[in-house]
LODO-345839 format. One line per 2 residues: number of its first residue (from 0); their letters; for each residue x, y, z of C-alpha. Coordinates in steps of 0.1 Angstrom, whole numbers. Each point is the difference from the previous one (the first is absolute). Layout:
N
NUM = A = X,Y,Z ~ ...
END
This chain:
160
0 = MD = 1128,1232,1279 ~ -33,2,20
2 = ST = -34,-14,-10 ~ -7,30,-20
4 = GK = 32,-2,-23 ~ 16,27,19
6 = IV = 39,-3,5 ~ 13,20,30
8 = AT = 39,-1,-1 ~ 29,21,6
10 = LT = 23,2,-29 ~ 30,19,-9
12 = DT = -6,29,-24 ~ 18,-12,-33
14 = ST = 10,35,-7 ~ 22,2,31
16 = ID = 21,-28,-10 ~ 31,7,-19
18 = QV = -4,-24,-28 ~ -20,14,-30
20 = GT = -30,-20,-11 ~ -4,-18,33
22 = EW = -35,-16,5 ~ -19,-23,24
24 = QF = -12,-31,-14 ~ -35,-14,11
26 = VL = -9,-37,-5 ~ -39,-2,-1
28 = TP = -11,-38,7 ~ -38,-5,-7
30 = NA = -18,-28,19 ~ -2,-21,-33
32 = ST = 19,-26,-18 ~ 20,26,-20
34 = RS = 32,19,-1 ~ 7,31,21
36 = SV = 1,33,-17 ~ 33,21,7
38 = VS = -2,37,-2 ~ 32,23,4
40 = TA = -5,36,6 ~ 15,31,14
42 = VT = -13,10,35 ~ 3,36,8
44 = GA = -16,25,26 ~ -12,-5,36
46 = TP = -34,-19,-10 ~ 0,-12,-34
48 = NL = -30,-17,-15 ~ 11,-28,-19
50 = ST = -36,-14,-9 ~ 1,10,-36
52 = VL = 34,-14,-9 ~ -5,-33,21
54 = SA = -35,-5,-14 ~ 12,6,-37
56 = GV = 28,-26,5 ~ -22,-28,12
58 = KA = -9,-27,-25 ~ -36,-17,3
60 = PR = 5,-35,13 ~ -4,-26,-26
62 = FA = 5,-37,7 ~ -9,-36,-12
64 = AS = -27,-19,21 ~ 12,-30,20
66 = ET = -9,-15,31 ~ 30,21,17
68 = AY = -9,33,-19 ~ -14,30,19
70 = GY = -11,33,-7 ~ -26,28,3
72 = ND = -26,-6,-26 ~ -10,-21,-29
74 = AE = 11,23,-27 ~ 37,-3,9
76 = VM = 0,-38,-10 ~ 14,-4,-35
78 = NP = -18,-22,-25 ~ -20,-20,26
80 = IL = -13,-34,-13 ~ -26,-22,14
82 = GS = 9,-14,34 ~ 24,30,7
84 = VY = 2,9,37 ~ 17,27,22
86 = LN = -2,15,33 ~ -17,34,1
88 = TI = 20,20,27 ~ -30,26,4
90 = DN = -26,-26,11 ~ 22,-28,10
92 = NF = -18,-24,-22 ~ 14,-25,-27
94 = HF = -17,13,-35 ~ -7,-26,-26
96 = FD = -4,5,-37 ~ -30,-21,-15
98 = QS = -24,3,-29 ~ -17,30,17
100 = GW = 33,18,5 ~ 17,7,33
102 = GG = -18,-10,34 ~ 10,10,35
104 = SE = -14,-11,33 ~ -28,-20,-14
106 = YT = 26,-23,-15 ~ 24,-2,30
108 = TV = -20,-24,23 ~ 25,-28,8
110 = QL = -13,-33,15 ~ 26,-8,25
112 = TP = -15,-32,13 ~ 25,-26,-15
114 = VT = -11,-23,-27 ~ 17,-27,-20
116 = PP = 23,19,-23 ~ -18,6,-34
118 = TS = 18,-14,-31 ~ -6,10,-37
120 = AA = -7,-36,-8 ~ -26,-5,26
122 = TA = -15,32,14 ~ -24,24,-19
124 = GT = 7,39,7 ~ -9,35,-8
126 = IG = 25,26,-10 ~ 11,19,32
128 = QL = -10,-26,23 ~ 23,-6,30
130 = VA = 0,-32,21 ~ 21,-9,29
132 = GT = 14,-35,-1 ~ 5,-24,30
134 = DG = 37,-1,-13 ~ 4,37,12
136 = NL = 2,14,-36 ~ -26,27,-13
138 = YF = -13,-9,-36 ~ -10,24,-26
140 = CS = -23,-10,-30 ~ 14,19,-32
142 = AT = -25,-18,-25 ~ -35,-9,6
144 = GV = -12,-33,-8 ~ -14,-34,12
146 = AT = 23,-27,13 ~ 29,-4,-24
148 = AA = -7,33,-16 ~ 7,24,27
150 = TW = 35,12,9 ~ 13,1,36
152 = NV = 31,16,12 ~ 16,3,33
154 = LT = 1,34,11 ~ 34,13,12
156 = MT = 2,32,20 ~ 32,16,9
158 = AV = 3,28,28 ~ 13,31,-17
END
């Protein structure tokens, strides 16, 4: 598939195959934390246009927010709560959900100068705040508060 979504491929015309009801199966995988859509269809003629049948078979991405979740836009995130986060694959920024709703790039500045790792017992924080620890971990604040009231979590990211 090219950048415009156009597929150029040579496929056997299913009407030329001896077995009745033969179809091609297309697996359409979004750049999002969700399942692929599978569309099966007959392909006939020299230059078939499959846009309508493939588009009709694609399910809109829906996923739960997490530090490893990714998707195209905020509306795809199911039931976000304060502190929800995901990687937006269009602007390549983490988006955070706070009292004002979803925030994009203005919330994604990460202080990479390592500091003493924050702890929930001793470090104040703001939802969405990211801090690089001297221990090599990245920390994410999931609940705003003063020391003993803020919640800090190690942010674990996995390549997919």
